[in-house]
N, C-alpha and C positions, 0 to 999 in steps of 0.2 A: 628419533633422528637427532634431537638435541643432545641426548646422551652420547651418541656416536660421535657427534662433532666435538664434544668436550674431550672424549677419549683421544681423538685424533690430535687435538691441540696438546694434550698432556704428553703424548709420546713423540711429538715432533722434535727432532734433535735440534740442539742449539748450535748454529753454525759458527765456525771459527772465523775470525776476521783479523786484519792487520791494523795496528795502531801505531801512529808516529807522533812523538811529542814535538813541540815547537823548537826544542833544542836538538832534534834529530835522532833521538833514541827510538828504536823500533821494537815492536812486540809482534812477532810473526805468529800466525795461526793461534791467536789468543781468543779465549772464550770469556765473555763477560759473566762472571759468576754472581756479582752483586753490584747494584747501582746505589750509591749513597749521595746525599745532597752536595758533597764537595768533591766527588770523584767516582771512578769506577774501579772495581776489583777484578783484575784479569788473571786468568789461569792459563799458563803456558807450560811447555815442557820443562822450563827452568824452575817452575814453582808458581806461587801466588804473589801478585804484586798489586799494590794500589797506586793508581795514577790519578793525580788531581786534575780537575777540569782546567785549572789555571795553566797546566802544562800542555793542554791539548788545543788543537785548532778550534776556531769558532764554530765551524760546521759540526764538529763532534760535540761541542757543548750544547748546540741547539738540538742535535739528535737525541740527547739524553735529558733535555729540558733543564739545563743548568740554570739555577737562580742564585746569584751572588748573596742575596739577603738570607735565603734559607741556608746556604752553605756557612755563612758567618754564624748563624744561630746554632747550627749543628756543631761547628767547631767549639763554640763557647760552652755548649752542653757537655761535649766530650772532655774539654779541659777541666770543667768543674768536677766531673765524675772522677777524672784522674787525680785531681788535687785531693778530693775527699778520700779516695782509695789510699793514696800515699799517706795522708794524715792518719787514717785508721791503722795502717800498717805500722806507722811510727809509734802510735799510742800502744799498739799491741806489743811491740818490741820493748817499749819502756816499761809496760806493766810486767812482762815476763822477767825483765832484768831486776825489777823491784822485788818480785816474788822470790827471787833467789836469795834476797837479803832478809827474808822473813824469819822471825824469831818466835820462840814459844813463850807465851804469856799466860799467867794464871791471874784472872781478873775477878775482882769483887765489884759487881755491878752496883753503881751508886744511883744512876738515873737513866731511864730510857728516853732518848731524844730522837727527833726526826733523823733518819738515815743511819742510826747507830746507837751507841751507848756512851755514857760517861762512866769511867771505871777506874778503880785503884789497881795498878799492876802490883800484885802482892809479891812479897819476898818469900823465897823458899829457904828452909833450914831444917837440919836434923836435930831432933830433941832426943837426948839419951837419958834414960832413967838415972837420976842422981848426978847428972853432969850438966854442964852449960850447953847452950845451943851453938852449933856450928853453922853459921849463915852461909847460904849460897844462892845463886840465881836460879830461876826456873830453867834457863837454858842449860845450866850445868848438870841439872838432875833430870833433864829430858822432859820436864813438865809433868812427871808422874811421881809416884812414891808410895809409901805405905810402911807397914811394920816388917822389919827384917826377920828372917827365920831365927827362932830361939829367943824372941822377945828383945831384939836389938833396937837400934835407933829408929825413931818414927819421923817421917817427913811431914813438916807442918808449914803452912803458909800464914804469914802475918801481913797486915796492911802496911804499905809503904808510906802512906800519908800523902801521896800525890794523886792527881787526877789527870787522866788522859781521855781524849775522844777517840773511840774506835769505830770507824765507819764500816757499815755493812753487817754488823752483828744483829741477828734477829732471834726471836724466840726466847729472849731473856727477860727477867723481871728484876726489880730492885731487890738487892740482898743475895742474888744468886752468885755462885762461884763457878766460873767457866774457864776452861783451858782452851786457848786458841793459838793459831799461828797467824801472825800479822807482820806488816813491814811499816817502818816510819815513812811519813809523807808530809813533812813540814809541820805547819801549825794551822789551826782553824779557830775561829771565834764563835763560841757558844755562850749564849746568854750574857754577852758583854765581856766574857773572859777568853783570853787567848790561851789555848791549850795545845800541847803536842798532839798531832794527829797520827793515828795508825790506821792502816787499811787491812781489814779482815781478809784472810785467805781461806782458812778452813778451821773447823773445830778439831781438837785433839782428843 
């Protein structure tokens, strides 16, 4: 008997009703699809609309147990969630824009620190047998290199003598040479020293 009663309740259709705001706007044959602390969501032939309790007559507010205090808390929570969502979206856009400026770096790891490494961004240059070195940046040579066919020039990396902080590099130890893609992100203070900060994107 209890099961039958529950089934009857579940299949009982939701009756449409008419609603009118204190400003005279009417919603004919509207179905209440959801009740929230600050208003009701109505479904009509025109679509779905939320009508706030402050727009409705007192008897309608009482019918749906409107509580101004709970409505204020609900609105504050919604606003906080929206603010956080907007901030996250802005941070994501900023990060994506920064990643587009990423450069290829060949690093000599000098020290592993929390959240990253201190490294020397090494200079790249071609060494030709019996000739001088033609220096170039890692970006110009694509971060790679080797011996050319026929025993031609060899790409070599040499320390630049500077130190930068690269946040996000993991799995490296002192003395390693790693090629990464990273983008500049201002400066950071590590062990009392202000260093140029780069943010790791991926290994090359």
